[in-house]
N, C-alpha and C positions, 0 to 999 in steps of 0.2 A: 422161603420163596427166593428164586434166583432171578435177578434182573440183569439184563444185558444193556449196558450203556455204551454207545459209540458216538464219539465226537470226531467228525470226519477229518478235520485239519490235522489234529495230533494223533488220530487213531489209525492212520495208514491210508487215508483216502488220497494222499498226494505223494506217494512213494517216488522218490527221485526228483521231484519238482522243487524249485526254489520257492521258499515261503518267507514272507516278511516276519520279523521278530514280533510285531504287534499282533499279527494273526495267530501265531503260535501261542503267545502269552494269553490272549483273550480266550482261545479255545481251551487251553489247559486250565484256566481259571474257572470257566463254567463246568468243565468235566470234573475237576477235582472237588469243587463245591458240591455238585450233584451227587457224586459217589459217596462223599462223606456224609451227607444228609441221609441218603438211602441206607447206608450201613449202620447208621445210628437207630434205625427202626428195628424193633425186635423181630427176629426171624428172617431178616433180609440179608442176602449175600449178593455181591455185585461181581460180574465178569465184564471185561472190556479188552480193547486192544490199544497198542500204542506203536507209532512209527519208531523204529529202533534208533533213529537219530536223536530222539527226544527222550527225556526221563519218563519212566513209568509213573502213573499216579501213585500217591502215597498210600492210598487205600484201595481195596478191591483186588481181584486177581486179574492180572493183565497179560495178554499174549503179545509178544513183540512181532511186528511185521517188517519184513525187509524187502529190498528191491528184488523183484521176481515173484513175490507172493501175489496171490489174487485176493485182494481185500474183500471183494463182494462175495466170493465163495466162502471165505472164512467167516464173514459176518453172517451169512445165511445159515451156516452150520451152528453158530453160536445162538442165533435167533431160535432155531429149532429146539435147542437144549433149554432155553430160558422159559420162565413162566411169564415174563413181561420184557418188552424192549423199550428203551428210551433213546431215540436218535437225536443228536444235536448236529445240525448241518445248515448251510445257507439255503434259503429258498430259491435263490437265483440259479439259472441254468438247469432247472428241474432236478437239482441234486436231492433236496429233501423229499420232494414228491416221489421220485423213483425209489428212494430208500424206504419210505413208508409203505408204498405199494408192495415192495419185495418182502418186507418184514411181516406185513399182514397176511401174506400168503404162507408164512411159515410159523407164526407165533399167534397165540390166542389174544394177547393183550399188547397193543402198541400205544404208548403214551405220546400221542401226536394228533393234530387236527386231521380231518378228512383230506384225502389226497387232492380232491377237487378244490377244496378251500385253500390248500397250500398253493396250488397252481394259480388261483385267482390273486392271492396276496403277493405272489411274485411279480405281478404287474401293477405298477403304480397307477396307471390309468384305469384298469379294470377295478382295482380296489376303490378308487375315488368314485367311480360310477356306482358301484354297489352301495357304498356308504351314503352318497348323496340321494340315491333312490329310496333309501330307508329313512331319510330325514336327518342324517348325521351331518353336522357342519364339518366340511372337509376342504382342504386346499384344492382349488381347481387345478386340473392336470390336462394339458393339451399336447398334441403333436404340434410341431412348428407351423404347419400349414393351417391348423385349426385355431391358432392364437387369434383372439378377437382383434379386429381392425381398430387402430387408434389407441391400443392399450400400451402404455409406457410405464416406466418405473424400474424397480429392481426385480430381477428374475433369477430363479434357480433352474439350472439345467442338469438333468441326471438320467442315468439309464432307466428305462421303463422296467426292465428285468434286472433288478439289482438288490443287493443286501448291504446294510450298513451305509457308510458314507463314501464307499468307493466310487470314484468317477463323478462326484457331485461338484458342480461349479456354480459360482454366483456372478451375475453380470449386472452392472449398473446402468444398463441400457436394454432396449428391446433386442432380443436375439435375432440374428440374421443367418440365412443359409450360408454354407451348409452346416448342419449339426452332425455329430457322429451318429451312425446308424443306430436306431433303436432308442434314441433319447427323447425325453419329454420335457416340457416347459411348465414351470409353476411360478405364480407370482410370489415374491418374497413377502411373507406375512410378519408384521411387527409384533413382537411378543417374546416370551421366554420359551426356549426349547425345553420340552418336558416329555415324560413318558409315563404310562401306567403299566403296572404289572398285574395281569388278570389271571384268574383261575376260571376256566370256561368248560361247559359241558352242554351241548345241544341247546344253545341259546341262554342257558343259565350262567350268569356271570357274577363273580365276586371281584371287587377291586381290592387288591392287597396293599399296594403302595403307589404313591405318586412321586415321581423322581425328577430331579433337575438334570438335564443333559448338558454336558460341557462341550460346546461347539466352538472351534477356533476358525477364524477366517484367515487363511494363509495363501497369499499369491493367487487370489481369485478362486480358491477352493474352500469348501467347508469340511472340517475334519473333526471327528469325534475324539475327544481327549479324555473322557471319563464321565462318571455319573454319580450324583449324590442320591442314594436310595432313601426314600422316605423324606425327601426335602420339603414336601408340601402336605398339609393335612388333607385327608380324603373326606371331602364334604359331600353334601347331597348332590351338588352340581356334577362333581366328578363321578360319583356313583351312577348317576343317571346317564352320563356320557358313556361310561364303560358298559353299562347295560344296553344302551342303544347300539354300540358297536357289536356286542355279542349277539344281539337280536338280528342285526343286519347280516352277520356271518355265522349262522347257526352250526356250521361245520367246524368251528373252533373247538378244540378240546385240549385240556391241560393248561400248563403255564405258558402264557404268550405275552407279547408286549405291544403296546400301541404308542407310537410317537405322535405327539401333538404340540401345538403352539398354545401356550397360555396367554390369551389376549384379554383386553379389558371387557370384551363382550362374551367371554367364555372360551372353553377349549375348542380348538379347530384341529381335526385329525390330519395327520400327514401321511402315515402309512401304518400297516399292521404287520408285525413280525410273528409268524405262526410257529414259534419255537421259543426255547429259552433265550434270553438276552443276557448281556453282561450284568444287568441289574440283579439277576438272580444271585450273584456272588455276595451281595450285601443284604439279601432278604432276611436271612436268619438273624443277623445282628440287629437289623432295623426293627424286626418284629419281636425280638427277644424270645423266639420260639422256633423250633425246626419247622419250616413250612410244610414239609412232607408228613409231619405228624398228623395233619388233618387231610392228607391226600392218600393215606394208606388204602382206603376203600376204593379210591379212583384207580390206583395202580393195580389193585387186585381185581376189581369188578367193573371199573369204568364208571363208577357212580360218584359224583361230587356230593359230599355230605353237607348238611347245614354247618356253617362255620361257627366256632365260638366267638364271643365278643373279643375283638383284638384291641389291645391298648394302642394309643397313637404311636406311629412309628417314630423311631429315633433316627436322625440323619446319619448316614454312613457313606463315606466317600470311597468310590472304587475307581482305581486307575489301572487299566489293563497293562 
């Protein structure tokens, strides 16, 4: 079985553009971990691409892309050749949505959520509305002009269409105009920053690990500095929370992440990442098993099997 993996940051999606070292490191970490896990499955071979400025992945067969190449055309040809495609890309700016739509036009199996669900998850406000409507506890999200009168305290201001911690600011007072275009406001929720790694298919959801997010407050910004995969036991409350998120967004497919705040009253959703996240890099060590070993049917046929009983995860620290 031939699987085409593309991670857009390291894979040639930004030829000639300046990229931060952290973005490159995080993209390469997810890419290399995924390719290694795939190639450890019997009968699976991986093809990919890499920006010629960066090292090729240590496993898989990679094509170097250089300035002047057309990445989309090359990816389209590789998708046609492959039995399955697995894109890793930010949901912001419509990047992941467009890639998934393109791949689905050329390949039978694409390991990704439905394009419409990716588009919804790219908006913090639309995600909050969808989760709240389904009864999931979620951080309220408003435009500045919709912020309730008289509400004070600490607030988080972030791009509505954003991925990761880029552009996230924290204010110790009620925000006032003007805000950057396209930004939304959320109340700061007291608790521990956390995430779930989920395996989803058409509303069927398995919680694989519960992770501690390491978030630093620096000069009025919130920055992601790493994650401890498997930091928290997956109890009935977290399983129910993950299942409610999956039911609220039945277009989720494959491995996805849910950021939440662990509060004294239970988990409160922050956002849904409809793609692999950095936590994937620690999943195999945390579970002591290749997570794709029980995803082979999903990659081949799009069917999530019943999972075996997994032992409690061991904490694994990942620093991009």
